[in-house]
Kinemage of the C-alpha trace (Angstrom):
@kinemage 1
@onewidth
@group {chain A} dominant
@subgroup {mainchain}
@vectorlist {calphas} color= white
{ca met a 1} P -20.009 4.337 -14.427
{ca asn a 2} L -17.822 2.041 -16.506
{ca met a 3} L -16.002 4.225 -19.041
{ca ala a 4} L -13.909 1.473 -20.633
{ca pro a 5} L -13.703 1.685 -24.426
{ca ala a 6} L -15.990 -0.620 -26.370
{ca leu a 7} L -14.381 -3.823 -27.561
{ca asp a 8} L -14.537 -4.477 -31.294
{ca val a 9} L -15.808 -8.031 -30.912
{ca ala a 10} L -16.060 -8.657 -34.646
{ca ala a 11} L -12.401 -7.737 -35.117
{ca ala a 12} L -11.434 -9.914 -32.160
{ca arg a 13} L -13.323 -12.891 -33.558
{ca ala a 14} L -11.703 -12.463 -36.946
{ca ala a 15} L -8.312 -13.084 -35.305
{ca phe a 16} L -9.336 -16.631 -34.291
{ca pro a 17} L -9.862 -18.965 -37.290
{ca ala a 18} L -11.590 -21.652 -35.200
{ca leu a 19} L -14.495 -19.297 -34.519
{ca gln a 20} L -15.573 -19.511 -38.144
{ca gln a 21} L -17.031 -22.995 -37.557
{ca glu a 22} L -20.461 -23.843 -36.177
{ca gln a 23} L -19.221 -24.822 -32.692
{ca ile a 24} L -19.800 -22.158 -30.029
{ca phe a 25} L -16.899 -22.316 -27.574
{ca met a 26} L -17.870 -21.862 -23.931
{ca asp a 27} L -15.312 -24.208 -22.399
{ca asn a 28} L -12.587 -21.566 -22.573
{ca ala a 29} L -11.293 -22.097 -19.042
{ca gly a 30} L -10.070 -25.456 -20.280
{ca gly a 31} L -8.202 -23.824 -23.142
{ca ser a 32} L -8.764 -20.828 -25.382
{ca gln a 33} L -8.880 -20.838 -29.135
{ca val a 34} L -5.561 -19.942 -30.723
{ca leu a 35} L -4.780 -16.797 -32.650
{ca gly a 36} L -4.263 -17.239 -36.373
{ca thr a 37} L -0.986 -15.346 -36.063
{ca val a 38} L 0.250 -17.919 -33.560
{ca ala a 39} L -0.512 -20.797 -35.904
{ca asp a 40} L 1.138 -18.939 -38.785
{ca ser a 41} L 4.233 -18.252 -36.696
{ca ile a 42} L 4.604 -21.910 -35.714
{ca arg a 43} L 4.212 -23.056 -39.314
{ca glu a 44} L 6.747 -20.531 -40.580
{ca tyr a 45} L 9.272 -21.534 -37.914
{ca leu a 46} L 8.972 -25.232 -38.705
{ca leu a 47} L 9.360 -24.633 -42.426
{ca ser a 48} L 12.287 -22.214 -42.287
{ca thr a 49} L 14.201 -22.191 -38.979
{ca asn a 50} L 13.644 -25.583 -37.359
{ca val a 51} L 17.199 -26.198 -36.153
{ca gln a 52} L 19.041 -26.601 -32.864
{ca leu a 53} L 19.758 -23.375 -31.019
{ca gly a 54} L 23.141 -21.913 -30.227
{ca ala a 55} L 25.183 -22.668 -33.345
{ca ser a 56} L 27.034 -19.977 -35.306
{ca tyr a 57} L 25.477 -20.589 -38.723
{ca arg a 58} L 22.854 -18.145 -39.998
{ca val a 59} L 19.652 -20.165 -39.606
{ca ser a 60} L 20.590 -21.279 -36.091
{ca gln a 61} L 21.278 -17.680 -35.144
{ca ala a 62} L 17.864 -16.675 -36.475
{ca ser a 63} L 16.214 -19.463 -34.492
{ca thr a 64} L 18.131 -18.568 -31.329
{ca asn a 65} L 17.174 -14.910 -31.657
{ca ala a 66} L 13.507 -15.808 -32.083
{ca tyr a 67} L 13.630 -17.986 -28.970
{ca thr a 68} L 15.393 -15.280 -26.957
{ca asp a 69} L 12.931 -12.634 -28.104
{ca ala a 70} L 10.082 -14.877 -26.981
{ca tyr a 71} L 11.416 -15.010 -23.442
{ca lys a 72} L 11.639 -11.215 -23.423
{ca ala a 73} L 8.047 -10.898 -24.597
{ca ala a 74} L 6.786 -13.590 -22.217
{ca ala a 75} L 8.482 -11.953 -19.242
{ca gly a 76} L 7.288 -8.493 -20.225
{ca phe a 77} L 3.707 -9.784 -20.380
{ca ile a 78} L 3.720 -10.080 -16.569
{ca asn a 79} L 6.235 -7.269 -15.830
{ca ala a 80} L 9.095 -9.657 -15.084
{ca glu a 81} L 12.643 -10.064 -16.418
{ca pro a 82} L 13.575 -12.899 -18.811
{ca asp a 83} L 15.847 -14.534 -16.238
{ca glu a 84} L 12.875 -14.767 -13.825
{ca ile a 85} L 10.711 -17.082 -15.949
{ca ser a 86} L 10.685 -20.689 -17.043
{ca ile a 87} L 8.537 -21.970 -19.904
{ca gly a 88} L 7.360 -25.570 -20.010
{ca val a 89} L 4.659 -27.989 -21.075
{ca ser a 90} L 2.127 -27.208 -18.327
{ca thr a 91} L 1.589 -25.327 -15.095
{ca thr a 92} L 1.375 -28.690 -13.341
{ca gln a 93} L 4.821 -29.739 -14.584
{ca leu a 94} L 6.436 -26.396 -13.776
{ca leu a 95} L 5.113 -26.397 -10.219
{ca his a 96} L 6.271 -29.969 -9.698
{ca asn a 97} L 9.730 -28.894 -10.846
{ca leu a 98} L 9.647 -25.941 -8.470
{ca ser a 99} L 8.559 -28.062 -5.499
{ca thr a 100} L 11.467 -30.423 -6.130
{ca ala a 101} L 14.002 -27.622 -6.434
{ca leu a 102} L 12.886 -25.307 -3.621
{ca arg a 103} L 14.935 -25.579 -0.441
{ca phe a 104} L 13.105 -26.712 2.699
{ca gln a 105} L 14.219 -27.477 6.239
{ca pro a 106} L 12.773 -29.616 9.068
{ca gly a 107} L 9.788 -27.999 10.746
{ca asp a 108} L 8.660 -26.050 7.690
{ca glu a 109} L 4.922 -25.559 7.267
{ca leu a 110} L 2.994 -25.283 3.996
{ca ile a 111} L -0.385 -23.550 3.786
{ca leu a 112} L -2.467 -24.810 0.865
{ca ser a 113} L -5.744 -23.267 -0.224
{ca lys a 114} L -8.575 -25.687 -0.830
{ca leu a 115} L -9.640 -23.408 -3.674
{ca asn a 116} L -6.584 -24.524 -5.618
{ca his a 117} L -6.631 -26.409 -8.870
{ca glu a 118} L -4.737 -29.583 -8.029
{ca ala a 119} L -1.758 -28.265 -10.019
{ca asn a 120} L -0.930 -25.939 -7.116
{ca thr a 121} L -1.634 -28.535 -4.432
{ca ala a 122} L -0.274 -31.936 -5.503
{ca pro a 123} L 3.384 -30.821 -5.846
{ca trp a 124} L 3.390 -29.416 -2.325
{ca val a 125} L 1.583 -32.410 -0.824
{ca arg a 126} L 4.109 -34.716 -2.474
{ca ile a 127} L 7.147 -32.808 -1.231
{ca ala a 128} L 5.635 -32.503 2.257
{ca glu a 129} L 5.244 -36.274 2.411
{ca arg a 130} L 8.812 -36.835 1.201
{ca leu a 131} L 10.383 -34.360 3.626
{ca ser a 132} L 7.956 -34.752 6.569
{ca leu a 133} L 6.774 -31.161 6.352
{ca thr a 134} L 3.538 -29.942 7.939
{ca ile a 135} L 0.533 -29.033 5.776
{ca lys a 136} L -2.087 -26.590 6.983
{ca trp a 137} L -5.269 -26.399 4.910
{ca trp a 138} L -6.650 -22.951 4.141
{ca ser a 139} L -10.340 -23.615 3.711
{ca ser a 140} L -13.370 -21.320 3.444
{ca ala a 141} L -16.309 -20.670 5.732
{ca asp a 142} L -18.775 -20.211 2.865
{ca pro a 143} L -19.489 -23.315 0.758
{ca lys a 144} L -21.597 -21.325 -1.719
{ca asn a 145} L -19.062 -18.581 -2.378
{ca pro a 146} L -15.708 -19.880 -1.112
{ca thr a 147} L -12.895 -17.328 -1.071
{ca cys a 148} L -9.265 -17.001 -0.043
{ca asp a 149} L -10.017 -15.078 3.140
{ca val a 150} L -7.044 -13.111 4.463
{ca asp a 151} L -8.225 -13.232 8.079
{ca glu a 152} L -8.329 -17.027 7.964
{ca leu a 153} L -4.874 -17.061 6.415
{ca gln a 154} L -3.555 -14.871 9.229
{ca ser a 155} L -4.704 -17.489 11.745
{ca leu a 156} L -2.637 -20.151 9.931
{ca leu a 157} L 0.566 -18.203 9.364
{ca ser a 158} L 3.526 -18.569 11.714
{ca asp a 159} L 7.281 -18.130 11.649
{ca gln a 160} L 7.437 -21.777 10.541
{ca thr a 161} L 5.502 -20.993 7.368
{ca arg a 162} L 7.639 -21.726 4.333
{ca leu a 163} L 5.094 -21.478 1.520
{ca val a 164} L 1.503 -20.429 0.868
{ca ala a 165} L -0.178 -21.679 -2.327
{ca cys a 166} L -3.427 -20.193 -3.637
{ca pro a 167} L -5.210 -19.245 -6.888
{ca his a 168} L -5.436 -15.724 -8.294
{ca ala a 169} L -8.908 -16.747 -9.441
{ca ser a 170} L -10.621 -20.066 -8.846
{ca asn a 171} L -11.183 -22.174 -11.949
{ca ile a 172} L -14.545 -23.181 -10.442
{ca thr a 173} L -15.920 -19.985 -8.911
{ca gly a 174} L -14.230 -17.314 -11.009
{ca thr a 175} L -13.784 -15.279 -7.835
{ca ile a 176} L -10.666 -13.089 -7.800
{ca ser a 177} L -8.427 -13.398 -4.732
{ca pro a 178} L -6.870 -10.317 -3.058
{ca ile a 179} L -3.338 -11.358 -3.953
{ca arg a 180} L -1.508 -8.216 -2.824
{ca glu a 181} L -3.168 -8.398 0.610
{ca ile a 182} L -2.263 -12.075 0.795
{ca ala a 183} L 1.335 -11.316 -0.206
{ca asp a 184} L 1.644 -8.649 2.489
{ca ala a 185} L 0.369 -11.086 5.118
{ca val a 186} L 2.704 -13.864 3.944
{ca his a 187} L 5.791 -11.663 3.785
{ca ala a 188} L 5.320 -10.521 7.371
{ca his a 189} L 6.917 -13.883 8.232
{ca pro a 190} L 10.648 -14.266 7.619
{ca arg a 191} L 10.906 -17.332 5.359
{ca ala a 192} L 7.378 -17.477 3.957
{ca leu a 193} L 6.918 -17.475 0.182
{ca leu a 194} L 3.756 -17.059 -1.889
{ca cys a 195} L 3.004 -19.266 -4.913
{ca val a 196} L 0.039 -18.136 -7.014
{ca asp a 197} L -1.757 -20.082 -9.740
{ca gly a 198} L -2.846 -17.473 -12.269
{ca val a 199} L -4.206 -19.856 -14.892
{ca ala a 200} L -7.873 -18.871 -14.469
{ca leu a 201} L -7.147 -15.142 -14.275
{ca ala a 202} L -4.513 -14.516 -16.962
{ca pro a 203} L -6.878 -14.724 -19.976
{ca his a 204} L -9.047 -11.980 -18.480
{ca arg a 205} L -6.847 -9.452 -16.670
{ca pro a 206} L -3.315 -8.050 -16.974
{ca val a 207} L -0.813 -9.550 -14.541
{ca asp a 208} L 1.899 -7.470 -12.868
{ca val a 209} L 3.997 -9.714 -10.645
{ca arg a 210} L 5.890 -6.745 -9.203
{ca ala a 211} L 2.726 -4.933 -8.139
{ca leu a 212} L 1.360 -8.172 -6.679
{ca asp a 213} L 4.673 -8.814 -4.853
{ca val a 214} L 4.395 -12.576 -5.352
{ca asp a 215} L 7.352 -14.933 -5.117
{ca phe a 216} L 6.034 -17.430 -7.679
{ca tyr a 217} L 3.343 -17.059 -10.331
{ca ala a 218} L 2.262 -19.602 -12.942
{ca phe a 219} L -0.148 -19.522 -15.855
{ca ser a 220} L -0.819 -21.330 -19.147
{ca trp a 221} L -0.315 -19.673 -22.520
{ca tyr a 222} L -2.752 -22.097 -24.134
{ca lys a 223} L -5.509 -20.451 -22.113
{ca val a 224} L -4.344 -17.004 -23.230
{ca tyr a 225} L -4.835 -17.468 -26.993
{ca gly a 226} L -1.402 -19.039 -27.485
{ca pro a 227} L 0.449 -22.336 -27.914
{ca his a 228} L 0.213 -25.275 -25.544
{ca leu a 229} L 2.820 -24.003 -23.086
{ca ala a 230} L 2.889 -22.694 -19.540
{ca gln a 231} L 5.048 -20.173 -17.727
{ca leu a 232} L 6.414 -19.936 -14.195
{ca tyr a 233} L 7.780 -16.765 -12.622
{ca ala a 234} L 10.096 -16.727 -9.630
{ca ser a 235} L 11.248 -13.414 -8.235
{ca gln a 236} L 14.989 -12.845 -8.507
{ca arg a 237} L 15.081 -12.349 -4.748
{ca val a 238} L 14.336 -16.054 -4.168
{ca his a 239} L 16.555 -17.629 -6.835
{ca asn a 240} L 19.190 -18.479 -4.254
{ca gln a 241} L 16.581 -20.666 -2.533
{ca ile a 242} L 16.060 -22.779 -5.661
{ca gln a 243} L 18.417 -25.633 -6.470
{ca ser a 244} L 19.205 -26.487 -10.073
{ca leu a 245} L 17.628 -29.580 -11.629
{ca ala a 246} L 19.860 -29.341 -14.680
{ca his a 247} L 23.013 -31.239 -15.682
{ca phe a 248} L 25.961 -30.417 -13.443
{ca phe a 249} L 27.848 -28.581 -16.185
{ca lys a 250} L 24.952 -26.256 -17.079
{ca pro a 251} L 24.971 -22.610 -15.917
{ca thr a 252} L 22.389 -21.638 -13.311
{ca asp a 253} L 22.033 -17.895 -13.756
{ca thr a 254} L 18.366 -17.946 -14.870
{ca leu a 255} L 15.252 -19.633 -13.538
{ca asp a 256} L 14.834 -21.500 -16.813
{ca leu a 257} L 18.337 -22.948 -16.636
{ca lys a 258} L 17.604 -24.163 -13.115
{ca leu a 259} L 14.168 -25.670 -13.657
{ca asn a 260} L 13.822 -26.604 -17.322
{ca leu a 261} L 15.244 -30.082 -17.759
{ca ala a 262} L 15.990 -29.438 -21.437
{ca ser a 263} L 14.531 -26.490 -23.341
{ca ala a 264} L 11.010 -25.298 -23.939
{ca asn a 265} L 9.509 -26.398 -27.241
{ca tyr a 266} L 11.181 -24.188 -29.841
{ca glu a 267} L 8.398 -23.674 -32.351
{ca leu a 268} L 5.763 -23.022 -29.710
{ca thr a 269} L 7.901 -20.748 -27.556
{ca gln a 270} L 8.976 -18.505 -30.423
{ca ser a 271} L 5.285 -17.824 -31.231
{ca ile a 272} L 4.600 -16.127 -27.878
{ca pro a 273} L 5.390 -12.593 -29.126
{ca thr a 274} L 2.435 -12.872 -31.498
{ca val a 275} L 0.145 -13.325 -28.489
{ca val a 276} L 1.599 -10.257 -26.785
{ca glu a 277} L 1.246 -8.256 -30.005
{ca tyr a 278} L -2.483 -9.072 -30.067
{ca phe a 279} L -3.036 -6.678 -27.154
{ca gly a 280} L -1.746 -3.776 -29.224
{ca arg a 281} L 0.335 -0.725 -28.462
{ca glu a 282} L -1.867 0.214 -25.520
{ca pro a 283} L -2.491 -3.098 -23.759
{ca ala a 284} L -4.053 -1.402 -20.723
{ca val a 285} L -6.802 -0.049 -22.990
{ca thr a 286} L -7.324 -3.470 -24.563
{ca trp a 287} L -7.523 -5.198 -21.190
{ca ala a 288} L -10.045 -2.638 -19.916
{ca ala a 289} L -12.231 -3.215 -22.963
{ca ile a 290} L -11.997 -6.981 -22.508
{ca ala a 291} L -12.994 -6.795 -18.834
{ca ala a 292} L -15.978 -4.564 -19.575
{ca his a 293} L -17.208 -6.816 -22.385
{ca glu a 294} L -16.792 -9.970 -20.315
{ca glu a 295} L -18.683 -8.357 -17.444
{ca arg a 296} L -21.672 -7.904 -19.750
{ca leu a 297} L -21.415 -11.510 -20.916
{ca gln a 298} L -21.404 -12.982 -17.441
{ca gln a 299} L -24.187 -10.679 -16.279
{ca ile a 300} L -26.541 -12.197 -18.864
{ca leu a 301} L -25.903 -15.742 -17.651
{ca leu a 302} L -25.778 -14.930 -13.937
{ca gln a 303} L -29.122 -13.111 -14.074
{ca phe a 304} L -30.678 -16.206 -15.600
{ca leu a 305} L -29.117 -18.546 -13.057
{ca val a 306} L -30.204 -16.563 -9.989
{ca ser a 307} L -33.770 -16.408 -11.328
{ca asp a 308} L -34.242 -20.187 -11.018
{ca glu a 309} L -34.570 -21.438 -7.445
{ca arg a 310} L -33.375 -24.906 -8.471
{ca ile a 311} L -29.974 -23.538 -9.492
{ca ser a 312} L -27.125 -22.978 -7.043
{ca ile a 313} L -24.232 -20.845 -8.253
{ca ile a 314} L -20.899 -21.811 -6.738
{ca gly a 315} L -19.025 -18.548 -6.483
{ca glu a 316} L -19.636 -14.836 -6.637
{ca pro a 317} L -23.231 -14.182 -7.825
{ca ser a 318} L -22.421 -10.626 -8.944
{ca ala a 319} L -21.043 -9.958 -12.430
{ca arg a 320} L -18.808 -7.088 -11.255
{ca gln a 321} L -15.453 -7.329 -12.999
{ca glu a 322} L -13.468 -6.403 -9.881
{ca leu a 323} L -14.923 -9.456 -8.115
{ca arg a 324} L -14.869 -12.222 -10.716
{ca val a 325} L -13.875 -13.421 -14.149
{ca pro a 326} L -16.383 -15.144 -16.482
{ca val a 327} L -15.870 -18.677 -15.201
{ca ile a 328} L -19.310 -19.639 -13.933
{ca ser a 329} L -20.154 -22.909 -12.192
{ca phe a 330} L -23.480 -24.134 -10.912
{ca thr a 331} L -25.543 -27.166 -9.973
{ca val a 332} L -29.227 -27.850 -10.545
{ca arg a 333} L -31.292 -29.579 -7.874
{ca gly a 334} L -32.479 -32.948 -9.152
{ca val a 335} L -30.534 -32.741 -12.414
{ca gly a 336} L -27.103 -34.247 -13.017
{ca ser a 337} L -24.496 -31.827 -14.295
{ca gln a 338} L -23.448 -34.018 -17.224
{ca gln a 339} L -27.103 -34.753 -17.898
{ca leu a 340} L -27.729 -31.030 -18.408
{ca val a 341} L -24.617 -30.625 -20.558
{ca glu a 342} L -25.726 -33.429 -22.862
{ca glu a 343} L -29.257 -32.065 -23.130
{ca val a 344} L -27.891 -28.693 -24.224
{ca glu a 345} L -25.524 -30.381 -26.701
{ca arg a 346} L -28.441 -32.338 -28.155
{ca arg a 347} L -30.249 -29.098 -28.880
{ca ser a 348} L -27.443 -26.786 -29.975
{ca ala a 349} L -23.804 -26.177 -30.924
{ca tyr a 350} L -22.828 -24.914 -27.474
{ca gly a 351} L -19.736 -26.533 -25.983
{ca phe a 352} L -19.046 -26.472 -22.241
{ca arg a 353} L -18.600 -29.182 -19.634
{ca ser a 354} L -19.266 -30.747 -16.252
{ca gly a 355} L -17.026 -32.248 -13.590
{ca his a 356} L -14.633 -31.144 -10.860
{ca met a 357} L -12.133 -29.495 -13.226
{ca tyr a 358} L -9.199 -30.726 -11.085
{ca ser a 359} L -10.547 -28.757 -8.108
{ca his a 360} L -11.679 -31.943 -6.382
{ca arg a 361} L -10.833 -30.790 -2.846
{ca leu a 362} L -12.834 -27.589 -3.262
{ca leu a 363} L -15.998 -29.322 -4.414
{ca ala a 364} L -15.746 -32.281 -2.034
{ca glu a 365} L -14.396 -30.722 1.152
{ca val a 366} L -15.587 -27.111 0.987
{ca cys a 367} L -18.726 -27.167 -1.149
{ca gly a 368} L -19.791 -30.616 0.044
{ca leu a 369} L -20.912 -32.008 -3.320
{ca ala a 370} L -22.085 -35.594 -3.006
{ca asp a 371} L -21.019 -36.588 -6.517
{ca val a 372} L -17.753 -34.801 -7.176
{ca asp a 373} L -17.090 -36.636 -10.437
{ca asp a 374} L -20.324 -35.335 -11.914
{ca gly a 375} L -19.402 -32.087 -10.200
{ca val a 376} L -20.692 -28.788 -11.487
{ca val a 377} L -21.741 -27.380 -14.815
{ca arg a 378} L -19.034 -24.898 -15.829
{ca val a 379} L -19.522 -22.276 -18.535
{ca ser a 380} L -16.543 -20.062 -19.283
{ca phe a 381} L -16.427 -17.108 -21.655
{ca leu a 382} L -13.659 -15.155 -23.308
{ca his a 383} L -13.809 -11.780 -24.967
{ca tyr a 384} L -14.443 -13.350 -28.370
{ca asn a 385} L -17.810 -14.638 -27.188
{ca thr a 386} L -20.754 -12.427 -28.074
{ca glu a 387} L -23.780 -11.232 -26.163
{ca ala a 388} L -25.965 -12.967 -28.743
{ca glu a 389} L -24.205 -16.267 -28.040
{ca val a 390} L -24.822 -15.937 -24.304
{ca gln a 391} L -28.448 -14.957 -24.827
{ca gly a 392} L -28.808 -18.023 -27.022
{ca leu a 393} L -27.273 -20.177 -24.304
{ca val a 394} L -29.781 -18.846 -21.773
{ca arg a 395} L -32.655 -19.772 -24.088
{ca val a 396} L -31.345 -23.289 -24.619
{ca leu a 397} L -30.648 -23.799 -20.914
{ca gly a 398} L -34.208 -22.693 -20.130
{ca glu a 399} L -35.634 -25.157 -22.653
{ca ala a 400} L -33.461 -27.985 -21.359
{ca leu a 401} L -34.323 -27.353 -17.738
{ca arg a 402} L -38.041 -27.308 -18.442
{ca glu a 403} L -37.778 -30.860 -19.766
{ca leu a 404} L -35.381 -32.320 -17.179
């Protein structure tokens, strides 16, 4: 029995000013709504401490301290140290920087999951082409519920493996990958490193990079109620394998100094502590309540989807929180994905989307979709969505499908 405390959804919704409008946000995997405290923090910074960092005068010291405190909070959010993270404009950009800076040697092999968002594939494909490295594709035997299967990974690993790249949760299927098992398998090989894209998981579950034993972990703050920034973690144990991209005279004693070509955006970065504060003094309790609430939300939609024989869910059909996060994708036989989205929009204020969501290889090469651009219908919840909203969505979807 799930004994997680009940989430105060009304209080949660009150923290997000955008939720006061008519639009019902169910495209959250593309970006969450932002906390009012984050917006307030950014405004206050710009109006009172918008100066260059590192000077000795009072306002610059205040700005520098706010920026430094943000790195402490951002690192603590994933149980890392401040010198182990870099903050930048997007997960895509940070992983491209990492791929350029990471040391490789002839004969190295890269294992890339086809469940990846392209952000965790394109940088490695590009560097493999430049350096004549070997790519091995980690696929999936099940096109309906593709997963990062550890047994399949074991068959691809060798002592030539340099890097394995996979998602913590797919941004199409919502299925959670067994990252610690994957890390153990990867680290059985002497030079192999694990790079995990946590973008689809981080809004829904706590992340502990030490417990996961990953080498690299990336996620986007703008999908976790915060500013439009992303964060990359690299374990201290691998920093000596990362070259600096910075000016020759810059120090290189932190990951950020090595990989950030200038500095992270000041006003956005300094607002990160307000996101961390949102989870309260007992974040584990908050996260448990969020997971339990989101499980109920996705159960309502999944039960509707499995009841219609025309609908094919791509991903885990169960709503169990240990198996998936509330990112739900599906196709309807004989109905275009965008066609269904537009029919729902015509009838209601629900906002979600269709397409491949930058997981083109997954939908084309694993799931075998004929029209990858039209792709799937993806509905994605966050804890500020209500059961009434999801029940309303089910009603509107039913009406739309009866006419299409």
